[in-house]
ZARO-728095 format. One record per residue (C-alpha): x, y, z. Coordinates in Angstrom, 1 decimal, always signed. Layout:
REM residues N
+--------+--------+--------+
!     px !     py !     pz !
+--------+--------+--------+
!      X !      Y !      Z !
...
+--------+--------+--------+
This chain:
REM residues 465
+--------+--------+--------+
!     px !     py !     pz !
+--------+--------+--------+
!   +0.6 !   -0.6 !   -0.5 !
!   +0.8 !   +3.6 !   -1.3 !
!   +0.7 !   +6.0 !   +1.3 !
!   +0.9 !   +9.8 !   +0.1 !
!   +4.3 !  +10.4 !   +1.9 !
!   +5.9 !   +6.9 !   +0.9 !
!   +7.8 !   +7.9 !   -3.4 !
!   +7.0 !   +6.1 !   -6.3 !
!   +9.5 !   +4.1 !   -7.5 !
!   +8.3 !   +5.7 !  -11.1 !
!   +5.2 !   +7.3 !  -12.7 !
!   +3.8 !   +6.7 !  -15.9 !
!   +1.8 !  +10.3 !  -18.0 !
!   -0.4 !   +8.1 !  -20.6 !
!   -1.2 !   +4.8 !  -20.7 !
!   -0.7 !   +4.4 !  -24.1 !
!   +0.2 !   +0.7 !  -26.1 !
!   +4.1 !   +1.7 !  -25.2 !
!   +3.0 !   +2.9 !  -21.3 !
!   +1.0 !   +0.3 !  -21.8 !
!   +3.7 !   -2.5 !  -22.2 !
!   +5.9 !   -0.7 !  -19.7 !
!   +3.2 !   -1.8 !  -17.0 !
!   +2.7 !   -4.9 !  -18.1 !
!   +6.5 !   -5.7 !  -18.0 !
!   +6.8 !   -3.6 !  -14.9 !
!   +3.6 !   -6.3 !  -13.3 !
!   +5.7 !   -9.0 !  -12.3 !
!   +8.6 !   -6.7 !  -10.9 !
!   +7.1 !   -6.4 !   -6.9 !
!  +10.5 !   -4.9 !   -5.6 !
!   +9.2 !   -2.3 !   -8.0 !
!   +7.0 !   +0.5 !   -6.8 !
!   +4.9 !   +2.0 !  -10.2 !
!   +1.5 !   +3.8 !  -11.4 !
!   +0.4 !   +5.3 !  -14.5 !
!   -2.0 !   +8.0 !  -15.0 !
!   -4.4 !   +8.8 !  -18.0 !
!   -6.7 !  +11.5 !  -18.4 !
!   -9.0 !   +9.3 !  -20.0 !
!  -11.8 !   +6.3 !  -18.3 !
!  -10.7 !   +4.1 !  -20.6 !
!   -8.0 !   +2.6 !  -22.5 !
!   -8.8 !   +2.8 !  -26.8 !
!   -6.6 !   +2.5 !  -29.6 !
!   -7.5 !   +4.6 !  -32.6 !
!  -11.0 !   +4.4 !  -31.6 !
!  -11.7 !   +6.9 !  -35.3 !
!   -9.9 !   +4.2 !  -37.4 !
!  -10.8 !   +1.3 !  -36.5 !
!  -12.2 !   +0.6 !  -40.2 !
!  -13.7 !   -3.1 !  -41.2 !
!  -10.8 !   -5.0 !  -42.0 !
!   -7.9 !   -2.5 !  -41.7 !
!   -5.0 !   -4.7 !  -40.1 !
!   -1.8 !   -3.7 !  -38.3 !
!   +1.5 !   -3.2 !  -40.4 !
!   +3.7 !   -5.3 !  -37.7 !
!   +2.6 !   -9.2 !  -37.3 !
!   +1.0 !  -10.4 !  -33.9 !
!   +4.7 !  -11.0 !  -32.1 !
!   +4.2 !   -7.2 !  -32.0 !
!   +2.1 !   -6.8 !  -28.8 !
!   +3.1 !   -5.3 !  -26.2 !
!   +6.3 !   -7.6 !  -24.3 !
!   +6.5 !  -10.9 !  -26.8 !
!   +9.3 !  -10.0 !  -27.9 !
!  +11.6 !   -9.4 !  -25.8 !
!   +9.3 !  -11.7 !  -22.6 !
!   +7.0 !  -14.4 !  -23.5 !
!   +6.6 !  -16.2 !  -21.3 !
!   +5.0 !  -13.5 !  -20.3 !
!   +1.5 !  -13.5 !  -18.7 !
!   +0.5 !  -10.9 !  -21.5 !
!   +0.6 !  -11.5 !  -24.6 !
!   -1.5 !  -12.0 !  -27.0 !
!   -1.3 !  -15.7 !  -27.8 !
!   -2.9 !  -15.6 !  -24.1 !
!   -5.0 !  -12.9 !  -24.1 !
!   -6.6 !  -15.2 !  -27.3 !
!   -5.9 !  -18.4 !  -24.9 !
!   -8.5 !  -16.6 !  -22.1 !
!  -11.2 !  -15.7 !  -24.6 !
!  -11.3 !  -19.2 !  -25.8 !
!  -10.5 !  -17.7 !  -29.5 !
!   -7.1 !  -19.8 !  -29.7 !
!   -7.9 !  -22.8 !  -31.8 !
!   -9.8 !  -20.2 !  -34.3 !
!   -6.8 !  -17.9 !  -34.7 !
!   -4.5 !  -20.8 !  -35.2 !
!   -6.6 !  -22.2 !  -38.5 !
!   -7.5 !  -18.4 !  -39.2 !
!   -3.6 !  -18.6 !  -40.2 !
!   -3.0 !  -14.4 !  -39.8 !
!   +0.2 !  -13.3 !  -39.2 !
!   -0.8 !   -9.3 !  -38.8 !
!   -4.5 !   -8.6 !  -37.2 !
!   -7.0 !   -5.7 !  -37.5 !
!   -6.2 !   -3.5 !  -35.8 !
!  -10.0 !   -3.7 !  -34.0 !
!   -8.0 !   -7.4 !  -33.0 !
!   -5.6 !   -5.3 !  -31.8 !
!   -7.4 !   -2.7 !  -29.6 !
!   -9.4 !   -5.6 !  -27.9 !
!   -6.0 !   -7.5 !  -26.4 !
!   -4.8 !   -4.0 !  -25.4 !
!   -8.1 !   -3.6 !  -23.5 !
!   -8.0 !   -6.9 !  -21.7 !
!   -4.2 !   -6.5 !  -21.2 !
!   -5.4 !   -2.6 !  -19.0 !
!   -8.3 !   -4.1 !  -17.4 !
!   -6.4 !   -6.7 !  -15.2 !
!   -3.2 !   -4.1 !  -14.8 !
!   -3.0 !   -2.6 !  -10.9 !
!   -0.6 !   -0.1 !  -11.7 !
!   -3.1 !   +2.2 !  -14.3 !
!   -5.3 !   +4.8 !  -13.3 !
!   -7.9 !   +6.3 !  -15.4 !
!   -9.3 !   +9.7 !  -15.2 !
!   -6.4 !  +11.3 !  -13.9 !
!   -5.6 !  +14.2 !  -15.6 !
!   -1.7 !  +14.9 !  -15.2 !
!   -1.4 !  +18.7 !  -13.8 !
!   +2.0 !  +19.7 !  -13.8 !
!   +5.6 !  +17.8 !  -13.2 !
!   +8.7 !  +19.5 !  -11.1 !
!  +11.7 !  +18.7 !   -9.0 !
!  +12.2 !  +19.0 !   -5.3 !
!  +15.8 !  +19.4 !   -4.3 !
!  +15.2 !  +19.3 !   -0.6 !
!  +13.7 !  +15.7 !   -0.8 !
!  +15.2 !  +15.1 !   -4.2 !
!  +12.3 !  +13.8 !   -6.2 !
!  +10.1 !  +14.7 !   -8.8 !
!   +6.4 !  +16.6 !   -7.5 !
!   +3.3 !  +15.0 !   -9.9 !
!   +0.3 !  +17.1 !   -9.1 !
!   -3.1 !  +15.4 !  -11.0 !
!   -6.8 !  +15.9 !  -10.8 !
!   -8.9 !  +13.1 !   -9.8 !
!  -11.9 !  +12.8 !  -12.6 !
!  -15.6 !  +12.1 !  -11.5 !
!  -17.2 !   +9.4 !  -15.1 !
!  -18.1 !  +13.0 !  -16.4 !
!  -14.6 !  +13.9 !  -17.0 !
!  -15.5 !  +16.4 !  -14.5 !
!  -12.6 !  +18.0 !  -11.8 !
!  -13.2 !  +15.3 !   -8.3 !
!  -10.3 !  +15.6 !   -6.3 !
!   -6.9 !  +17.4 !   -6.2 !
!   -3.3 !  +15.2 !   -5.6 !
!   +0.2 !  +14.7 !   -5.7 !
!   +2.7 !  +12.0 !   -5.2 !
!   +6.3 !  +11.5 !   -5.5 !
!   +8.5 !   +9.4 !   -8.0 !
!  +12.6 !   +8.7 !   -8.2 !
!  +11.6 !   +8.6 !  -11.4 !
!   +8.2 !   +9.5 !  -14.6 !
!   +7.9 !   +8.7 !  -18.1 !
!   +6.3 !  +10.2 !  -20.6 !
!   +3.3 !   +7.9 !  -22.9 !
!   +1.5 !  +11.0 !  -23.8 !
!   +1.7 !   +9.6 !  -27.9 !
!   +0.7 !  +12.5 !  -30.4 !
!   -2.0 !  +14.3 !  -31.6 !
!   -3.5 !  +14.5 !  -35.5 !
!   -2.1 !  +16.6 !  -37.4 !
!   -2.9 !  +19.3 !  -39.6 !
!   -1.2 !  +20.7 !  -42.0 !
!   -1.2 !  +25.3 !  -41.6 !
!   -3.1 !  +25.6 !  -45.3 !
!   -5.8 !  +23.2 !  -44.3 !
!   -6.7 !  +24.6 !  -40.6 !
!   -9.3 !  +27.9 !  -41.6 !
!  -11.7 !  +24.2 !  -42.4 !
!  -10.9 !  +22.9 !  -39.5 !
!  -11.7 !  +26.5 !  -37.1 !
!  -15.3 !  +27.0 !  -38.7 !
!  -18.3 !  +25.2 !  -38.4 !
!  -19.8 !  +23.5 !  -41.7 !
!  -19.2 !  +21.7 !  -43.7 !
!  -18.0 !  +18.2 !  -42.7 !
!  -14.1 !  +18.5 !  -42.6 !
!  -13.3 !  +15.3 !  -40.5 !
!   -9.7 !  +14.2 !  -39.0 !
!   -9.0 !  +10.2 !  -39.9 !
!   -8.9 !  +10.1 !  -36.3 !
!  -12.1 !  +10.5 !  -35.7 !
!  -13.2 !   +9.2 !  -39.0 !
!  -16.1 !   +6.0 !  -38.6 !
!  -17.8 !   +8.7 !  -35.3 !
!  -18.5 !  +11.2 !  -38.9 !
!  -18.9 !   +9.0 !  -41.3 !
!  -22.7 !   +8.8 !  -42.0 !
!  -22.2 !  +12.2 !  -41.9 !
!  -19.4 !  +12.0 !  -44.8 !
!  -21.2 !  +10.0 !  -46.6 !
!  -24.7 !  +12.5 !  -47.1 !
!  -22.0 !  +14.5 !  -48.3 !
!  -22.7 !  +14.6 !  -52.7 !
!  -19.1 !  +14.4 !  -53.4 !
!  -15.6 !  +13.6 !  -50.6 !
!  -12.8 !  +14.9 !  -50.6 !
!   -9.5 !  +12.5 !  -48.8 !
!   -6.1 !  +14.1 !  -48.5 !
!   -3.4 !  +12.5 !  -47.7 !
!   -1.4 !   +9.2 !  -49.6 !
!   -0.5 !   +7.6 !  -46.5 !
!   -1.9 !   +4.0 !  -45.6 !
!   -5.4 !   +6.0 !  -43.3 !
!   -6.3 !   +7.9 !  -47.0 !
!   -5.9 !   +4.6 !  -47.8 !
!   -7.9 !   +2.9 !  -46.4 !
!  -10.5 !   +5.6 !  -45.0 !
!  -10.6 !   +6.5 !  -49.8 !
!  -11.4 !   +2.1 !  -49.8 !
!  -14.4 !   +2.3 !  -47.1 !
!  -15.8 !   +5.6 !  -49.1 !
!  -15.3 !   +3.2 !  -52.1 !
!  -17.6 !   +0.3 !  -50.6 !
!  -20.3 !   +2.6 !  -48.8 !
!  -20.9 !   +4.9 !  -52.7 !
!  -22.7 !   +3.1 !  -55.4 !
!  -21.0 !   +2.3 !  -58.5 !
!  -21.2 !   +4.5 !  -60.8 !
!  -21.9 !   +7.6 !  -58.0 !
!  -19.2 !   +7.4 !  -56.6 !
!  -18.3 !  +10.9 !  -56.9 !
!  -15.2 !  +10.6 !  -54.6 !
!  -12.0 !  +12.2 !  -55.2 !
!   -7.9 !  +11.7 !  -53.3 !
!   -5.5 !  +13.0 !  -53.5 !
!   -1.8 !  +13.8 !  -51.6 !
!   +1.6 !  +15.3 !  -51.8 !
!   +3.7 !  +12.9 !  -52.2 !
!   +4.0 !  +11.9 !  -55.9 !
!   +2.5 !   +8.7 !  -56.1 !
!   +0.4 !   +5.9 !  -54.3 !
!   +4.1 !   +4.6 !  -52.7 !
!   +4.2 !   +1.0 !  -51.6 !
!   +4.6 !   +0.5 !  -47.4 !
!   +8.7 !   -0.5 !  -47.5 !
!   +8.3 !   -4.0 !  -46.2 !
!  +11.1 !   -6.4 !  -47.8 !
!  +12.8 !   -8.3 !  -44.8 !
!  +15.9 !   -6.7 !  -45.1 !
!  +14.0 !   -2.7 !  -45.2 !
!  +12.0 !   -4.2 !  -42.0 !
!  +15.2 !   -4.1 !  -40.5 !
!  +15.3 !   -0.4 !  -40.3 !
!  +13.6 !   -1.3 !  -37.4 !
!  +15.1 !   -3.7 !  -35.2 !
!  +16.9 !   -2.0 !  -31.9 !
!  +20.9 !   -2.5 !  -33.6 !
!  +19.3 !   +0.3 !  -36.3 !
!  +18.5 !   +2.3 !  -33.6 !
!  +21.4 !   +2.3 !  -31.6 !
!  +23.4 !   +3.2 !  -34.5 !
!  +21.0 !   +6.3 !  -35.6 !
!  +21.4 !   +7.5 !  -32.8 !
!  +25.2 !   +8.5 !  -33.0 !
!  +25.2 !  +10.0 !  -35.8 !
!  +25.6 !  +13.6 !  -35.6 !
!  +22.4 !  +15.4 !  -35.0 !
!  +21.4 !  +17.3 !  -38.6 !
!  +22.1 !  +13.4 !  -40.5 !
!  +20.3 !  +12.6 !  -38.6 !
!  +16.9 !  +15.1 !  -39.4 !
!  +18.2 !  +14.6 !  -43.2 !
!  +17.8 !  +10.5 !  -42.9 !
!  +13.8 !  +11.0 !  -40.9 !
!  +12.9 !  +13.3 !  -44.4 !
!  +14.1 !  +10.6 !  -46.7 !
!  +12.5 !   +7.4 !  -44.9 !
!   +8.8 !   +8.4 !  -44.9 !
!   +8.5 !   +4.6 !  -46.9 !
!   +9.2 !   +3.0 !  -44.5 !
!   +6.0 !   +4.0 !  -41.8 !
!   +4.4 !   +6.1 !  -44.7 !
!   +3.6 !   +4.5 !  -47.1 !
!   +0.6 !   +2.5 !  -47.7 !
!   +0.2 !   -1.7 !  -47.5 !
!   +0.1 !   -3.8 !  -50.4 !
!   -3.0 !   -5.9 !  -49.6 !
!   -4.7 !   -2.3 !  -48.8 !
!   -3.7 !   -1.3 !  -52.5 !
!   -4.5 !   -4.2 !  -54.0 !
!   -8.0 !   -3.8 !  -52.8 !
!   -8.4 !   -0.9 !  -53.7 !
!   -7.2 !   -1.5 !  -57.9 !
!   -9.8 !   -4.7 !  -57.3 !
!  -12.9 !   -2.4 !  -55.8 !
!  -11.6 !   +0.2 !  -59.0 !
!  -12.1 !   -2.8 !  -61.4 !
!  -14.8 !   -5.1 !  -60.3 !
!  -16.5 !   -1.3 !  -60.9 !
!  -15.9 !   -1.2 !  -65.1 !
!  -17.0 !   -4.8 !  -66.0 !
!  -20.5 !   -3.1 !  -67.1 !
!  -18.2 !   -1.1 !  -69.4 !
!  -18.4 !   +2.4 !  -67.3 !
!  -14.9 !   +3.8 !  -65.3 !
!  -16.0 !   +5.1 !  -61.6 !
!  -16.9 !   +8.3 !  -60.4 !
!  -13.5 !   +8.6 !  -58.7 !
!  -10.6 !  +11.6 !  -59.2 !
!   -7.4 !   +9.3 !  -57.6 !
!   -3.8 !  +11.7 !  -58.4 !
!   -0.7 !  +11.7 !  -56.3 !
!   +1.9 !  +14.6 !  -56.7 !
!   -1.0 !  +17.7 !  -55.3 !
!   -0.7 !  +19.5 !  -53.1 !
!   -3.2 !  +22.2 !  -51.0 !
!   -2.3 !  +25.9 !  -51.1 !
!   -5.3 !  +27.6 !  -49.3 !
!   -8.5 !  +26.3 !  -48.7 !
!  -12.0 !  +28.1 !  -47.5 !
!  -15.3 !  +27.4 !  -47.6 !
!  -18.3 !  +28.8 !  -50.2 !
!  -21.1 !  +29.9 !  -48.2 !
!  -21.1 !  +27.7 !  -45.7 !
!  -22.5 !  +24.8 !  -47.9 !
!  -19.0 !  +24.1 !  -50.4 !
!  -15.9 !  +23.7 !  -49.8 !
!  -13.3 !  +25.0 !  -52.5 !
!   -9.5 !  +24.0 !  -52.4 !
!   -7.2 !  +25.5 !  -53.8 !
!   -4.2 !  +22.6 !  -55.3 !
!   -0.9 !  +22.7 !  -56.8 !
!   +1.1 !  +19.8 !  -58.4 !
!   +4.2 !  +20.3 !  -58.5 !
!   +5.8 !  +17.8 !  -61.2 !
!   +3.5 !  +19.9 !  -64.1 !
!   +3.7 !  +23.4 !  -61.5 !
!   -0.2 !  +24.1 !  -62.6 !
!   -2.9 !  +25.2 !  -60.7 !
!   -6.2 !  +24.2 !  -60.2 !
!   -8.9 !  +24.1 !  -57.8 !
!  -11.3 !  +21.5 !  -57.1 !
!  -14.7 !  +22.0 !  -55.1 !
!  -16.5 !  +19.5 !  -52.4 !
!  -19.0 !  +18.4 !  -50.0 !
!  -16.6 !  +16.8 !  -47.3 !
!  -12.3 !  +16.3 !  -46.5 !
!  -11.3 !  +14.0 !  -44.6 !
!   -8.0 !  +15.0 !  -43.9 !
!   -5.8 !  +12.0 !  -43.7 !
!   -2.7 !  +14.1 !  -43.1 !
!   -1.2 !  +12.0 !  -39.8 !
!   +0.3 !  +12.5 !  -36.5 !
!   +2.7 !  +15.0 !  -34.6 !
!   +4.3 !  +14.1 !  -31.7 !
!   +2.9 !  +16.2 !  -28.3 !
!   +5.1 !  +18.4 !  -27.1 !
!   +6.7 !  +17.6 !  -24.3 !
!   +6.3 !  +21.0 !  -22.3 !
!   +2.8 !  +20.6 !  -21.5 !
!   +3.7 !  +18.3 !  -19.6 !
!   +6.9 !  +19.4 !  -18.2 !
!   +6.9 !  +23.8 !  -18.1 !
!   +8.4 !  +22.3 !  -14.7 !
!  +11.0 !  +20.3 !  -15.5 !
!  +12.2 !  +23.0 !  -18.4 !
!  +14.9 !  +25.2 !  -16.3 !
!  +16.6 !  +21.9 !  -16.3 !
!  +16.2 !  +20.5 !  -19.4 !
!  +19.3 !  +20.3 !  -22.1 !
!  +18.5 !  +19.8 !  -26.0 !
!  +19.5 !  +20.2 !  -29.2 !
!  +20.4 !  +23.1 !  -31.9 !
!  +16.9 !  +22.6 !  -32.6 !
!  +15.7 !  +23.6 !  -29.2 !
!  +14.0 !  +19.8 !  -29.0 !
!  +15.0 !  +18.0 !  -25.9 !
!  +18.0 !  +15.2 !  -25.6 !
!  +17.5 !  +12.0 !  -25.3 !
!  +19.5 !   +9.3 !  -24.6 !
!  +20.2 !   +6.0 !  -25.6 !
!  +18.3 !   +4.6 !  -22.1 !
!  +15.2 !   +6.8 !  -24.5 !
!  +15.8 !   +9.5 !  -20.6 !
!  +15.9 !  +13.1 !  -21.2 !
!  +19.2 !  +15.3 !  -20.9 !
!  +18.5 !  +16.9 !  -17.7 !
!  +21.0 !  +19.1 !  -15.6 !
!  +23.3 !  +16.5 !  -13.3 !
!  +21.4 !  +18.4 !  -10.1 !
!  +18.4 !  +16.4 !  -11.0 !
!  +18.8 !  +12.9 !   -9.6 !
!  +15.7 !  +11.3 !  -11.2 !
!  +15.3 !  +10.1 !  -15.2 !
!  +13.0 !  +10.9 !  -17.1 !
!  +12.1 !   +8.2 !  -19.9 !
!  +10.3 !   +8.8 !  -22.7 !
!   +8.1 !   +7.0 !  -25.2 !
!   +7.0 !   +7.6 !  -29.5 !
!   +8.9 !  +11.4 !  -28.0 !
!  +11.9 !  +10.9 !  -29.7 !
!  +11.5 !  +10.1 !  -33.2 !
!  +14.8 !  +13.2 !  -33.7 !
!  +17.2 !  +11.2 !  -31.7 !
!  +16.0 !   +8.2 !  -32.4 !
!  +15.0 !   +6.9 !  -35.7 !
!  +11.7 !   +6.5 !  -37.3 !
!  +11.6 !   +3.4 !  -35.4 !
!  +10.3 !   +5.7 !  -32.5 !
!   +6.7 !   +5.4 !  -33.4 !
!   +6.0 !   +1.3 !  -34.5 !
!   +5.0 !   -0.9 !  -32.2 !
!   +7.2 !   -3.3 !  -33.4 !
!  +10.2 !   -1.9 !  -30.5 !
!   +7.2 !   -1.2 !  -27.9 !
!   +8.8 !   -4.3 !  -25.8 !
!  +12.5 !   -3.7 !  -26.3 !
!  +12.8 !   -0.2 !  -25.4 !
!   +9.8 !   -0.3 !  -22.9 !
!  +12.8 !   -3.8 !  -21.3 !
!  +15.6 !   -1.2 !  -21.8 !
!  +13.9 !   +1.5 !  -19.3 !
!  +13.2 !   -1.1 !  -17.0 !
!  +16.8 !   -2.3 !  -16.7 !
!  +18.8 !   +1.0 !  -16.6 !
!  +15.7 !   +1.9 !  -13.6 !
!  +16.9 !   -0.9 !  -11.9 !
!  +19.9 !   -1.0 !  -12.2 !
!  +19.7 !   -4.7 !  -12.9 !
!  +18.2 !   -6.1 !  -16.0 !
!  +15.3 !   -8.1 !  -15.6 !
!  +14.6 !   -8.4 !  -19.7 !
!  +18.1 !   -9.5 !  -20.4 !
!  +18.3 !   -8.3 !  -24.6 !
!  +20.5 !   -9.3 !  -27.5 !
!  +23.0 !   -8.1 !  -28.2 !
!  +22.1 !   -8.2 !  -32.4 !
!  +18.7 !   -8.4 !  -34.0 !
!  +19.3 !   -7.9 !  -37.3 !
!  +21.4 !   -8.7 !  -40.4 !
!  +22.5 !   -5.5 !  -42.5 !
!  +25.4 !   -3.7 !  -40.4 !
!  +24.8 !   +0.0 !  -40.0 !
!  +27.7 !   +1.9 !  -41.1 !
!  +31.7 !   +0.6 !  -41.2 !
!  +32.5 !   +0.4 !  -37.5 !
!  +29.9 !   -2.0 !  -36.1 !
!  +30.7 !   -0.7 !  -32.1 !
!  +28.6 !   -2.2 !  -29.7 !
!  +28.6 !   +0.8 !  -27.5 !
!  +28.9 !   +0.3 !  -23.1 !
!  +25.9 !   +2.4 !  -22.5 !
!  +26.5 !   +4.5 !  -19.4 !
!  +24.4 !   +4.3 !  -16.6 !
!  +22.3 !   +7.5 !  -15.4 !
!  +25.0 !   +8.8 !  -13.0 !
!  +27.6 !   +8.7 !  -15.2 !
!  +26.0 !  +10.2 !  -18.0 !
!  +25.5 !  +12.8 !  -16.0 !
!  +28.4 !  +13.1 !  -15.8 !
!  +29.9 !  +13.1 !  -18.9 !
!  +31.3 !  +17.0 !  -20.4 !
!  +30.9 !  +18.8 !  -22.3 !
!  +28.1 !  +17.6 !  -23.7 !
!  +28.3 !  +15.7 !  -26.5 !
!  +25.5 !  +16.4 !  -29.2 !
!  +23.5 !  +13.8 !  -30.3 !
!  +23.0 !  +12.6 !  -27.5 !
+--------+--------+--------+
């Protein structure tokens, strides 16, 4: 039992898949006093995008725990066993499961872990130098999301798993901020699908996986010959996601460690260049779209759809409150045009939530790179002033330091184990020294990762940390 004056070993902020993975792996470590907070009433994973048939892009083995502890009670296979679905799954022969099934699995884990606290909104995180502890202030919410009670807990370490938020490009913001004609981000698609389908013409903006899944779903719900769908995006093609076996080795711990050693400018360039590793379209989804379009030509006509890559929206506005006008520019042709539509789906992706919103109280202690982003070390710790004895770990906020694997579900268990190994000063989860056949870089060194104390004593702070 934790009393108000008893410091925690770890406080987790946010309960998405990554902190849920950490909580699941921390669960059997009985000596570790940990608690995880989230302001939502329960776990849900992108509920607006759980379209029937849509699958996650990683195998089921990339669950919360399996890749570091296949004997854990919180594996996806044990979830199936508990639900008496293991034999049906065996005969289904599915390596990639549906999004809805992954969400159900995570909710099952969340319902059984005692360290999770939903209905708790984190208000502030501060360093208390007198007690050498972090102070975490929170508001406990009632069933309606209203403030019910204030609280504070002290902890030696914090882990941030606050996730991402929908990204809306600047030219499209005027559409979102004004009421009237439906403009929906893909994050809220299912809740507004009926409203979208009632429009006479629908435009989907974004040529990644979410845009492809939503275009396909809308297509399947529109009558043949009267589809009235337009799909456009900035990429020069409806490009496939890189899914070759050697290509996937960019999502291994080996590549993550290699990426972290590179200079900041090189890392920034690589993240931009490697977009097709995680922002392309799954080959099956692309094939399903083509098959559906082809089926609609059997009677001799063509579906009333327009699919145009290589297009950016320059400006956008509403016409008389009933229509939307998009001003478009085609990069290769260097031409411009206007498109009038009755509804817009913004499949424009997500962006990392700024850590400053939660960590404003720690700002004086944070070390930043040349672009004012937090520096994050190999153990996923924020680089803080040496006077701060505790650690702040981050999950899915380190793309700029650890590469495209940061948001990938396949690295969740390994990153969680890395954090727990560092936090405990032990090795409850032994991790492999090598994970890829590819050797990234000419010098395939395996750096000795310093402890938290050793790391803070490194002076001056090296570029690239």
